[in-house]
PAMARFI-210855 format. One line per 4 residues: for each residue z, y, x of N, C-alpha, C. Coordinates in nm, 4 decimals. Atoms other than C-alpha are relative to their C-alpha. Layout:
BEGIN
Z:Y:X:Z:Y:X:Z:Y:X | ... .
END
This chain:
BEGIN
0.0063:-0.1059:0.0627:-0.0015:-0.0153:0.0110:-0.0137:0.1384:0.1119 | -0.0026:-0.1279:-0.0423:-0.0958:0.3267:0.1056:-0.0008:0.1193:-0.0390 | 0.0192:-0.1204:0.0646:-0.1817:0.7013:0.0239:-0.1353:0.0039:-0.0757 | 0.1682:-0.0064:0.0500:-0.4705:0.6361:-0.2085:0.0411:-0.0291:-0.1479 .
-0.0209:-0.0042:0.1680:-0.4835:0.6649:-0.6073:0.0015:-0.1543:-0.0370 | -0.0700:0.1117:0.0758:-0.3464:0.3592:-0.7935:-0.0985:-0.0418:-0.1248 | 0.0453:0.0705:0.1209:-0.5509:0.1754:-1.0559:0.0683:0.0004:-0.1816 | -0.0764:0.0184:0.0718:-0.3793:0.2303:-1.3788:-0.0424:-0.1051:-0.0738 .
0.0401:0.1817:0.0499:-0.3213:-0.1139:-1.5602:0.0261:0.0484:-0.1664 | 0.0700:-0.0523:0.0857:-0.3777:-0.1734:-1.8912:0.1237:0.0196:-0.1093 | -0.1007:-0.0857:0.0538:-0.1937:0.0462:-2.1349:-0.0079:-0.0361:-0.1309 | -0.0107:0.0034:0.1514:-0.2299:-0.1099:-2.4856:-0.1424:0.0508:-0.0698 .
0.0742:-0.0344:0.1443:-0.4622:-0.0539:-2.7950:0.0590:0.1665:-0.0539 | -0.0169:-0.1175:0.1086:-0.4835:0.3058:-2.9982:-0.0641:-0.0704:-0.1241 | 0.0344:0.0536:0.1413:-0.5564:0.2659:-3.3519:-0.1688:-0.0038:0.0120 | 0.0850:0.0037:-0.0124:-0.9228:0.3407:-3.2438:-0.0874:-0.1947:0.0537 .
-0.0121:0.0953:-0.0797:-0.9150:0.0035:-3.0434:0.0048:-0.1176:-0.0738 | -0.0239:0.1281:0.1076:-0.8448:-0.2602:-3.3278:-0.1494:0.0029:-0.0734 | 0.0715:0.0596:0.1289:-1.1238:-0.4750:-3.5355:0.0465:-0.1051:-0.0451 | -0.0642:0.0824:0.0970:-1.0648:-0.6318:-3.8305:-0.0884:-0.1443:0.0561 .
0.0453:0.1251:-0.0093:-1.1201:-0.9983:-3.7149:0.0124:-0.0668:0.1657 | 0.0400:0.0230:-0.1054:-1.0465:-0.9733:-3.3423:0.1353:-0.0953:0.0405 | -0.1135:0.0893:-0.0199:-0.7642:-1.2156:-3.2069:0.0158:0.0411:0.1819 | -0.0415:-0.0124:-0.1072:-0.5644:-1.1319:-2.9209:0.0870:-0.1094:0.0442 .
-0.0837:0.0930:-0.0601:-0.4052:-1.4062:-2.6862:0.0865:0.0919:0.0663 | -0.0637:-0.0983:-0.0318:-0.1088:-1.2280:-2.5974:0.0777:-0.0525:0.1742 | -0.0437:0.0397:-0.1453:-0.0370:-1.3117:-2.2080:0.1140:-0.0614:0.0695 | -0.0939:0.0466:-0.0606:0.2780:-1.4130:-2.1355:0.0928:-0.0837:-0.1052 .
-0.1021:0.1205:0.0275:0.5151:-1.7183:-2.2288:0.1027:0.0328:0.0622 | -0.1581:-0.0366:-0.0260:0.8577:-1.7257:-2.2438:0.0713:-0.1309:-0.0023 | -0.0688:0.1290:0.0201:1.0686:-2.0341:-2.2024:0.1527:0.0412:-0.0501 | -0.1245:-0.0181:0.0842:1.3822:-2.0410:-2.4187:0.1583:-0.0584:0.0348 .
-0.1442:0.0683:-0.0677:1.7410:-2.0863:-2.2323:0.0788:-0.0232:-0.1235 | -0.1519:0.0165:0.1016:2.0642:-2.1806:-2.4169:0.0922:0.0949:0.0288 | -0.1052:-0.1298:0.0207:2.2126:-1.8632:-2.2882:-0.0952:0.0986:-0.0883 | 0.0501:-0.0811:0.0980:1.9266:-1.6464:-2.4825:0.0508:-0.0626:-0.1627 .
-0.0306:0.0433:0.1371:2.0441:-1.8744:-2.7874:0.1155:0.0386:-0.0524 | -0.1595:-0.0318:-0.0098:2.4126:-1.7999:-2.7334:-0.0167:0.1007:-0.0593 | -0.0328:-0.1984:0.0718:2.3713:-1.4152:-2.7050:-0.0540:0.0013:-0.0999 | 0.0396:-0.0580:0.1142:2.1509:-1.3712:-2.9611:0.0922:-0.0660:-0.1593 .
-0.1294:0.0064:0.0837:2.4038:-1.5875:-3.1827:0.1091:0.1210:-0.0030 | -0.1296:-0.0938:0.0041:2.6841:-1.3714:-3.0659:-0.0108:0.1198:-0.0281 | 0.0097:-0.1788:0.0136:2.5402:-1.0321:-3.0555:-0.0178:-0.0113:-0.1699 | 0.0253:0.0141:0.1317:2.4097:-1.1207:-3.4511:0.1371:-0.0175:-0.0635 .
-0.1337:0.0752:0.0942:2.7466:-1.2807:-3.5506:-0.0312:-0.0938:-0.0864 | 0.1023:0.1243:0.0063:2.5345:-1.5785:-3.6394:0.1237:-0.1168:-0.0096 | -0.0873:0.0722:-0.0114:2.8183:-1.8348:-3.7284:-0.0546:-0.1179:-0.0320 | 0.0309:0.1446:-0.0009:2.6108:-2.1294:-3.8043:0.0028:-0.1140:0.1310 .
-0.0069:0.1201:-0.1128:2.7097:-2.4442:-3.5665:-0.1193:-0.0263:0.0514 | 0.1045:0.0337:-0.0292:2.3867:-2.5054:-3.5518:-0.0464:0.0269:0.1562 | 0.0247:-0.0804:-0.1283:2.3028:-2.2439:-3.2786:0.0458:-0.0578:0.0969 | -0.0904:0.0258:-0.1150:2.5803:-2.3293:-3.0652:0.1071:-0.0712:0.0486 .
-0.1324:0.1123:-0.0215:2.7930:-2.6173:-3.1278:-0.0786:-0.1513:0.0201 | 0.1195:0.1584:0.0363:2.5879:-2.9285:-2.9714:0.0387:-0.0879:-0.0177 | -0.0887:0.1199:0.0666:2.8763:-3.1668:-3.0980:-0.0853:-0.0009:-0.1525 | 0.0347:-0.0407:0.1479:2.7779:-3.0308:-3.4403:-0.1422:-0.0546:-0.0238 .
0.1131:0.0413:0.0259:2.4254:-3.0160:-3.4025:-0.0724:-0.1201:0.0489 | -0.0007:0.2027:-0.0486:2.3823:-3.3939:-3.2657:0.0268:-0.0421:-0.1119 | -0.0352:0.0730:0.1275:2.5218:-3.4918:-3.6360:-0.1170:0.0655:-0.0647 | 0.0930:-0.0341:0.0806:2.1771:-3.3148:-3.7771:-0.1203:-0.0787:0.0085 .
0.1005:0.0703:0.0085:1.8518:-3.4655:-3.8338:-0.0930:0.0597:0.1037 | 0.0445:-0.0638:-0.1199:1.7293:-3.2463:-3.4967:0.0765:-0.0546:0.1071 | -0.0757:0.0409:-0.1637:1.9826:-3.3820:-3.2644:0.0276:0.0916:0.0969 | -0.0417:-0.1268:-0.1032:2.0291:-3.0573:-3.0817:-0.0067:0.1444:-0.0778 .
0.0284:-0.1870:0.0551:2.0932:-2.6516:-3.1252:-0.1410:-0.0062:-0.0223 | 0.2196:-0.0469:0.0516:1.7452:-2.4965:-3.3264:0.0384:0.1286:0.0800 | 0.0370:-0.1034:-0.0207:1.7147:-2.1922:-3.1564:0.0178:0.1180:-0.0982 | -0.0079:-0.1063:0.0727:1.7966:-1.8791:-3.3803:-0.1094:0.0661:-0.0065 .
0.1065:-0.0425:0.0366:1.5097:-1.8176:-3.5895:-0.0441:0.1553:0.0687 | 0.0022:-0.1306:-0.0121:1.5753:-1.4476:-3.5490:-0.0740:0.0430:0.1685 | 0.0132:-0.0553:-0.1770:1.5570:-1.4377:-3.1645:-0.1956:-0.0567:0.0049 | 0.1804:0.0396:-0.0278:1.1817:-1.6550:-3.2072:-0.0598:0.1274:-0.0914 .
0.0475:-0.1283:0.0669:1.0812:-1.3459:-3.4572:-0.0006:0.1069:0.1110 | -0.0272:-0.1377:-0.1124:1.2083:-1.0919:-3.1948:-0.1000:0.0151:0.1340 | 0.1151:0.0473:-0.1230:1.0081:-1.3096:-2.9128:-0.1240:0.0300:-0.0465 | 0.1914:0.0134:-0.0208:0.6783:-1.3469:-3.0118:-0.0363:0.1429:-0.0558 .
0.0181:-0.1648:0.0032:0.7076:-0.9523:-3.1711:-0.0127:0.0511:0.1066 | -0.0024:-0.1072:-0.1329:0.7771:-0.8423:-2.8200:-0.1476:-0.0450:0.0577 | 0.1643:0.0321:-0.1376:0.4976:-1.0681:-2.6355:-0.1227:0.0779:-0.0628 | 0.1193:-0.0612:0.0656:0.2468:-0.9237:-2.8882:-0.0440:0.1904:0.0305 .
0.0100:-0.1393:-0.0318:0.3519:-0.5571:-2.7847:-0.0973:0.0378:0.0965 | 0.1545:-0.0287:-0.0713:0.0683:-0.5071:-2.5157:-0.0724:0.0036:-0.0529 | 0.1762:0.0023:0.1188:-0.1931:-0.5764:-2.7663:0.0348:0.0395:-0.0992 | 0.0002:-0.0318:0.1300:-0.0706:-0.4721:-3.0461:0.0838:0.1643:-0.0350 .
-0.0766:-0.0978:0.0078:0.1856:-0.1790:-3.0337:0.0625:0.0439:0.0675 | 0.0070:-0.1031:-0.1613:0.1841:-0.0513:-2.7180:0.0243:0.1621:-0.0458 | 0.0013:-0.1505:0.0383:0.1396:0.3039:-2.8909:0.0370:0.0651:-0.1616 | -0.0558:0.0026:0.1529:0.3287:0.2430:-3.2185:0.0428:0.0714:-0.0097 .
-0.0306:-0.1172:-0.0030:0.4300:0.5772:-3.3706:0.1906:-0.1034:-0.1293 | -0.0921:0.0494:0.0426:0.6129:0.3071:-3.5856:-0.0382:-0.1539:-0.0983 | 0.0116:0.1741:0.0619:0.6948:-0.0559:-3.7474:-0.0167:0.0303:-0.1355 | -0.0180:-0.0455:0.1391:0.6285:-0.0256:-4.1151:0.0700:-0.1325:-0.1082 .
0.0000:0.1824:0.0936:0.6657:-0.4599:-4.2152:-0.0336:-0.0808:0.0844 | -0.0270:0.2054:0.0150:0.7156:-0.7937:-4.1363:-0.0323:-0.0311:-0.1610 | -0.0680:0.1036:0.0855:0.6304:-1.0101:-4.3776:-0.0825:-0.1110:-0.0230 | 0.0668:0.1414:0.0061:0.5067:-1.3443:-4.4937:0.0803:-0.0788:0.1115 .
-0.0775:0.0601:-0.1367:0.7507:-1.4906:-4.1795:0.0011:-0.1634:-0.0388 | -0.0565:0.0999:0.0113:0.7434:-1.8248:-4.1821:0.0618:-0.0985:0.0922 | -0.0153:0.0969:-0.1287:0.8676:-2.1194:-3.9517:-0.0326:-0.1244:-0.0123 | 0.0446:0.1012:-0.0012:0.6615:-2.4131:-3.9639:0.0502:-0.1003:0.0281 .
-0.0986:0.0860:-0.0643:0.8716:-2.6068:-3.6954:0.0751:0.0455:0.0620 | -0.0555:-0.0511:-0.0677:1.1626:-2.5602:-3.5255:-0.0269:0.0793:0.1468 | -0.0022:-0.0623:-0.1592:1.2200:-2.4115:-3.1362:0.1289:-0.0410:0.0152 | -0.1167:0.0432:-0.1280:1.4627:-2.5748:-2.8839:0.0239:0.0774:0.0721 .
-0.0714:-0.0334:-0.1378:1.6393:-2.4810:-2.6117:-0.1036:-0.0780:0.0951 | 0.1181:0.0315:-0.0441:1.3843:-2.5006:-2.3511:-0.1677:-0.0307:-0.0490 | 0.1859:-0.0008:0.0255:1.0489:-2.4669:-2.5213:-0.0153:0.1553:-0.0063 | 0.0560:-0.1731:-0.0337:0.8185:-2.2182:-2.4170:-0.0975:0.0174:-0.0917 .
0.0563:-0.0741:0.1351:0.6959:-1.9792:-2.6651:-0.1208:0.0808:0.0372 | 0.1096:-0.1104:-0.0450:0.3389:-1.8253:-2.6403:-0.0315:0.0551:-0.1591 | 0.0455:-0.1062:0.0993:0.1423:-1.5914:-2.8862:-0.1137:0.0168:-0.0323 | 0.1256:-0.0897:0.0495:-0.1431:-1.4480:-3.0479:0.0097:0.0508:-0.1120 .
0.0018:-0.0924:0.1371:-0.2399:-1.1782:-3.3293:-0.1553:-0.0318:-0.0346 | 0.1601:-0.0264:0.0441:-0.5509:-1.1603:-3.5068:0.0221:0.1539:-0.1204 | 0.0334:-0.1589:0.0842:-0.6476:-0.7858:-3.6834:-0.0426:-0.0372:-0.1618 | 0.0570:0.0213:0.1271:-0.6533:-0.8382:-4.0370:-0.0597:0.1367:-0.1007 .
0.0582:-0.1093:0.0752:-0.7090:-0.4916:-4.1494:0.0532:0.1584:0.0721 | -0.0222:-0.0800:-0.0748:-0.7192:-0.1358:-4.0375:-0.0392:0.0932:-0.0902 | 0.0457:-0.0891:0.0381:-0.7252:0.1908:-4.1917:0.1029:0.1267:0.0369 | -0.0685:-0.1621:-0.1294:-0.6480:0.6153:-4.0979:0.1479:-0.0011:-0.1335 .
-0.0647:-0.0599:0.0896:-0.3018:0.7286:-4.2388:-0.0187:0.1314:-0.0904 | 0.0193:-0.1375:0.0557:-0.2811:0.9783:-4.4910:0.1084:0.0625:0.0350 | -0.1044:-0.0686:-0.0328:0.0617:1.0895:-4.4028:-0.0063:0.0451:0.1443 | 0.0185:-0.0388:-0.1793:-0.0211:1.1080:-4.0297:-0.1026:-0.0180:0.0410 .
0.1824:-0.0133:-0.0526:-0.3930:1.2021:-3.9304:0.0468:-0.0305:0.1454 | 0.0417:0.0483:-0.1420:-0.2628:1.1439:-3.5861:0.0032:-0.1460:0.0350 | -0.0195:0.1807:0.0243:-0.2548:0.7673:-3.6576:-0.0506:-0.0675:-0.1003 | 0.0362:0.0855:0.1094:-0.3633:0.4602:-3.8476:0.0649:-0.1107:-0.0153 .
-0.0763:0.1410:-0.0062:-0.2408:0.1474:-3.9738:-0.0521:-0.0888:-0.0317 | 0.0542:0.1598:-0.0572:-0.2919:-0.2059:-3.8215:0.0505:-0.0883:-0.0691 | -0.0492:0.0964:0.0443:-0.2197:-0.4829:-4.0197:-0.0174:-0.1766:0.0893 | 0.0130:0.1146:-0.1021:-0.1935:-0.8289:-3.7752:0.1026:-0.1460:-0.0529 .
-0.0649:0.1236:-0.0166:-0.1056:-1.1964:-3.8651:0.0283:-0.0633:0.1394 | -0.0828:0.0203:-0.1509:0.0883:-1.2889:-3.4967:0.0514:-0.1784:-0.0350 | -0.0547:0.1586:-0.0125:0.1587:-1.6916:-3.4293:0.0306:-0.0047:0.1269 | -0.1138:0.0523:-0.1169:0.4304:-1.8220:-3.2408:-0.0439:-0.1263:0.0326 .
0.0271:0.1485:-0.0455:0.3363:-2.1743:-3.0335:0.1039:-0.0763:0.1130 | -0.0875:0.1020:-0.1418:0.5188:-2.4229:-2.8387:-0.0657:-0.0230:0.1288 | 0.1049:0.0430:-0.0808:0.3883:-2.5886:-2.5171:-0.0659:-0.1041:-0.0450 | 0.0559:0.1465:0.0185:0.2638:-2.8980:-2.7150:-0.1102:0.1178:-0.0698 .
0.0416:-0.0156:0.0665:0.0874:-2.6334:-2.9182:-0.0033:0.0127:-0.1816 | 0.0118:0.0041:0.1749:0.2642:-2.6589:-3.2444:0.0722:0.1465:-0.0419 | -0.0410:-0.1281:0.0197:0.3097:-2.3416:-3.4498:0.1640:-0.0296:-0.0657 | -0.1067:0.0144:0.0534:0.6520:-2.2342:-3.4854:0.0426:0.1158:-0.0408 .
0.0151:-0.1483:0.1163:0.6169:-1.8603:-3.6691:-0.1419:0.0190:-0.0073 | 0.1180:-0.0544:0.0518:0.3865:-1.7142:-3.8491:0.0592:0.1406:-0.0804 | -0.0569:-0.1219:0.0936:0.4150:-1.3382:-3.9835:-0.1414:0.0697:-0.0023 | 0.0869:-0.1166:-0.0269:0.2055:-1.0313:-4.0542:0.0956:0.0934:0.0141 .
-0.1169:-0.1726:-0.1035:0.3419:-0.7016:-3.8878:-0.1255:0.1379:-0.0749 | 0.0732:-0.0485:-0.0234:0.2272:-0.4057:-3.9880:0.0463:0.1706:0.0490 | -0.0790:-0.0835:-0.0214:0.2392:-0.1023:-3.7979:-0.1158:0.1445:0.0007 | 0.0957:-0.0879:-0.0203:0.1235:0.2754:-3.7282:-0.0241:0.0270:0.1222 .
0.0589:0.0329:-0.1633:-0.0722:0.3123:-3.4307:-0.0677:0.1370:0.0238 | 0.0791:-0.1703:-0.0574:-0.1166:0.6790:-3.2536:-0.1124:-0.0274:-0.0081 | 0.1140:-0.0289:-0.0498:-0.4715:0.7528:-3.2086:-0.0401:0.0205:0.1253 | 0.0310:-0.0865:-0.1766:-0.6252:0.8486:-2.8542:-0.0128:0.1053:0.0236 .
-0.0093:-0.0892:-0.0129:-0.5327:1.1361:-2.7646:0.0749:0.0532:-0.0492 | -0.1355:-0.0762:0.0817:-0.2270:1.1786:-2.9668:0.1851:-0.0777:0.0315 | -0.1248:0.0554:-0.0528:0.1515:1.0669:-2.9187:0.0031:0.0385:0.1335 | -0.0579:-0.0168:-0.1490:0.3831:1.0472:-2.5980:-0.1373:-0.0730:0.1009 .
0.0545:0.0268:-0.1010:0.2314:1.0117:-2.2667:0.0709:-0.0811:0.0541 | -0.1143:0.1007:-0.1142:0.3027:0.7397:-1.9977:0.0406:0.1488:0.0970 | -0.0522:-0.0923:-0.0867:0.4763:0.8871:-1.7447:-0.1046:-0.0015:0.1598 | 0.0994:-0.0926:-0.0726:0.2399:1.0973:-1.4332:0.0521:-0.0031:0.1112 .
-0.0917:-0.0415:-0.1327:0.5063:1.0928:-1.1656:-0.1233:-0.1035:0.1106 | 0.0525:0.0974:-0.1215:0.2972:0.9828:-0.8343:0.0762:-0.0441:0.1472 | -0.1318:0.0408:-0.1459:0.4716:0.8207:-0.5267:-0.0479:0.1227:0.1373 | -0.0400:-0.1387:-0.0573:0.5704:1.0978:-0.2658:0.0089:-0.0979:0.1104 .
0.0321:0.0767:-0.1303:0.4431:0.9626:0.1004:0.0731:0.0981:0.0923 | -0.0409:-0.1069:-0.1336:0.6654:1.1612:0.3246:0.0869:-0.1080:0.0628 | -0.0409:0.0446:-0.1252:0.8218:1.0686:0.6431:0.0535:-0.1294:0.0567 | -0.0753:0.0556:0.0119:1.0563:0.8330:0.5314:-0.1046:-0.1760:-0.0504 .
0.0572:0.0993:0.0961:0.7954:0.6094:0.3045:-0.1060:-0.0670:0.1237 | 0.1000:0.0261:-0.0912:0.5379:0.6160:0.5854:0.0536:-0.1251:0.0750 | -0.0472:0.0617:-0.0897:0.7661:0.4885:0.8448:0.0179:-0.1540:-0.0696 | -0.0598:0.1604:0.0451:0.8847:0.1638:0.6054:-0.1101:-0.0580:-0.0131 .
0.1349:0.1126:-0.0076:0.4875:0.0404:0.5545:-0.0020:-0.0236:0.1723 | 0.0483:0.0164:-0.1037:0.4742:0.0574:0.9103:0.0286:-0.1121:0.1037 .
END
């Protein structure tokens, strides 16, 4: 790395970049840990022992703890941000949330989103409304969650700007790379 202009990485879609029917496979998978499941259960005060008591869970049809479904919703939503809502003005809705297969500690979750509709916003001319269907699936390809999400996304040239601070190559920085 030296004193040169950096290429700006992917910064997400603006309203104009969405087209009905496009499918975005989100780039990062995530393996769910016991800690993830315990923390979310504790943070939300979910007292269902199926999520944190291995002895209890062993007696169920699953035979082991289930991952809290709100963790799955949050994880898959988060995975979609880089492609769907990096430039979000507001989340408007999560609808039709379905959980066709359980998630267990140790599963790796992947996701993708399909654009269902787009339209300009009447109340926010600087943005548009995008509706997507997002699915999350595990390492075996089993779909573990589906939902529709509606977001209000800025149009290009509107809304906040990402940081534009440039690195300063002073004497100390130059010495560090020699």
